[in-house]
N, C-alpha and C positions, 0 to 999 in steps of 0.2 A: 723056627727059619731066622738066621739071623742075615741081616742083609749084605749085598757083596758092597766094599767100600770104594767108591769111585774116586783115583788117587788122582786128584789134578796137580798137585805137585808133579810127579811122575810124567803125566803127559805135557804139563807144561816145558819141562824140559826136554822134551820131545821135540817139540812144536818151535824152540830156540833154536833147538839143534838143525830141524829143517828151515829154519830163516838166515841162521849160518851159511847154511849151504846154498842159497839162494844168493846171499848177499855176495858170496866168492864169485858164484856164475856170473852177475852181475858186474861184479871189475873185472875177472880174465875176459868174457866174452864184448864187452859194452864199453868199459872203461868208466864205468859208473857206481859211485858210493854211494850210499842210502844215506843220509841227514836227517835227523830228528833234533830241532828245536824244545825243549821246553822252557816256559816260564814261568817261572816262582815270583808271588809278589807277598811280601810278609815274611813273616817268621814263625808262623804254624808248624809246632814241632811235629805232627802227624804229616804234613805237606813234605815237611823237610825230609823226613824219614825215606818217605813214597819217591820224591824225586830224584835221592842219592841212589835209589833200587833201580828207576828205571833208567840213572844214566850210566851205570855200571853196566846194566843188562847189553845194551844199547852196544855198548864199545866191544862188550865180550862177543859179541854175534858179526863184530865187524865194522857196522856202521860207524857215521861220524855223529858225534852230540856235541850239542850246542848248547847251552843251558844260560841264562840270563835269569838273575836275580832281583827283584826291584824291592824297593822300600816298600812297608806299607802304606804310608801314605802318600805313594806315583800319584799322580792325578789320573782321572780316565783319558784325556787328550794324548799321555806319555804313554801308555799301554797300548794305546788305539794304532798311538806312531809305532812303533815296536812292531804289531803284529803285520802292520804295511811293509816296512821295511823286512821283514822275515817272508811274508807273501812274494816280494818281489826276489829273493835270493834264490839262486838257483841251485843252490848247494843244500837248500832247506827242501827236504820233500815232503816232511809232516812234521805240524806245528799241533803241540801241546799247552796250554795255558792252565796251570793246576788249578783248579775249582777245590773249596769255594774260596772267592776271592773276599778281603777286607770289607769291610759295609763301606759305603757310599761308591764303592765301584758296580756298574751295568753290565752283569756276565752276560746278559744276553747281546747284548749288541759286541761285546766282544766274539763271541761263538759266530754273528755274525758276517765281522769282519775277517777271520779265518779262511783263506782262500779255500773254496771247496775242493777242490782235487788234493789240498793238502791239511785238510780238517779229521786228520788222523782218530780222533777220539769219536766220531760221524754224530757231533750233533749238530751239525748246519742245517737250518730246515729245508735246503735242498738236500740233503744225501736222507733225510729221514724223510722227504718226498719220495726217492727215490726206492725206498726202501716199500715204503707202502705201496709205489705202482709194480714191484716186482722188477725193477731194472738193478744193473750193477751199478752200485756206491760203496759208499765208504761206512761201515757199520760199527755201531758202539760197540767197545770192544768186551765189557763183561757179556750182552748176548751174546756177541758171538762165539766167545770162548764155550757160553753155557750151550750152545747148540754144536760146539766140535765133542763135547762130552757124551750128550745124547747120542748124535750119530753114531759115535766110537761104540755107546752101549748098546742100542738101539737099532740102527741100521736104519731102515725106512722105517719114518715117522706118519706117513698115509694112514688116515684113519683112525689114528690113536688120540682119544680124551686128553686136552692139556688145561691146565689149569694154571694162570698167573696170577699169584697174590701180590698185588702191588702195582699202580699204575703210574709211577714214574716216566719220564722223557728219559731218561738214561736208563734203566734197565726194562722196568715193567712193559712199556707202550714198545720198545723194540723187538720185546723178545716176544711178546704175541704175535708181532708182525712176521718176523723168521720161522715161527711153528705157524702161523697160515699158509706161507709161503713154501712149506714142508706138505702141504695139505694136510695139517692136522686139524681136530676139531678144538677150537680154545673159546674157553670162556676167560675171560679177565676179571677179576674179583679183587675186592679191598676193602676198605674199614665199614662200606657202608652195606655191603652184600649181605644179604639176609640167609640165616642159616648156612655163616660158610661152613662149618664141620661138613656138612651134609652137601655141599659143590663140590668140595676135596675129596670126599671119599669115591667120586666117580670118575675121578683122574688115572690115566695111565702114567701120566706124567703131571707132577708138581713143580712148580717154579717159585720158590718163597721169597718174594723179594718188597718186604714191609716195614724193616727196620723192628720187628720187636723180637727182645728176646724170647727164645723157645716158644713162639705164640702155638704154632702149628702142633696141635699132640701126637702121639702114637696112633690114637683111636681115630683120628681124623683119616689116616693112610690108606687107602685099597691095599689089599695083601699082592705082594708083586710088584707094586708100581716103582716106578724109578722117581727120586726127589734130590732137584738139587736146590740146595741151601744156597742162598745169594749173600745172606746177611750177614754182619759182621760187626756184635754187639758184646761190650765190655760190661763184666758185671762183678757185683763184687764175690770173693772167693774167700769168706775167713777161715776155712780149713786149711789155706795157703799160708797162714797166717796175717795180723792184724792191717790193714790196709791194702791186703792183695787182690787181684783182681783176676780174671779169665775171660777167656772169648768165646762167645757160643754163637751159632746163628739164630734164624727164626724158627728154624723147626728143634723141637726138641729128639735131640740127636738118639738119646739111649732109648726111647719109647719110640722113635717111629725105626729105628735099626732091628726092631722086633718083628716088624710088619711090610716095609717095603722092601722090595727086590734089589734095589741097590739104593745110594744115596751118599751126597760128598760130605764131608765133616768139615768143621770149622774148627781150626785152620786147617789148610792143606787141599781145599776144594778148590771153587770157582775163582780165590782170590789170587791166587800164581797166574791161573790162566788169562787174566785182564794183561798185565801185563806183557804177557808172550803174544797177545792178540794185537794189543801197541804196536809192540816189533814186524810184526807180522803186515799190518794195514800201514806200515811206513815201506814196508816191500812193495807191495800192491800199489801204495801210492806212486812209488819210484816207477815203476813197470808202463801205470795208465801214461803218465807226463812222458815218457818215452816211447809210447806206439808199441810195448810190448805186451805178450800175453803173459796176464796173472796168472802163478802156480796155483792149480787148485788145491794143492796140500795147505793153501794159508788159506782159505775162503771156510763158509760153512754151506 
């Protein structure tokens, strides 16, 4: 058996199309144009590429994009002041500060300063609390994208055994909560989990978000399980030439593909979903700020 490849790139393109339709409807029916502000501090090359991609896709779906680039030596006070200005700006519906921040800046204070209703990353403690309580709020983009892919593949998740490998506040914990809210039976595994391969073998759904290249082996996977690989790791690729690298996930794709029922590739799986869900969250925030119903296609 060779696993079905879950095409996150194609799904994300479809989601961006739905976002564009909703943006057009908000403009036509309510005179509203959603606006996303992105704040980039410093010169990190990977962050610069990611931010440019976000800005491009924001404009492509018809939203307003507001870019703010600050030097790496900006003070904490100046950064917080900018966030507060964006909080008060009615043209801005979503605020994203690109992480990680340069050393010396307090990332958590920045997260807590962003208005809860504009927190399109879903990192604010109040949004995290709403997720735990099963209340509507803004959900972190990567877990939201994973849930969309899972529901598209499996439909109802009730009663399925799910293992989330990784307990970060960005992916692991909110992912586990989304699965719990969907009535799956959830285990959160991590570096100190005893006999991790055996824990994973019981899972109908495996979410790998641990940040270790190809850690999850094919013989860890239950036959027919659905595997969502959140990892993005760059490793040496001498077969491509001296000094060359390639991207791999947290799962041994070749091995797992021989056992799983379906699996996301890296690249082309979860990654494209993250930006698409950021755009969806911006529309969600715009609707909530204006007392309008949130389109079901933009939620998990």
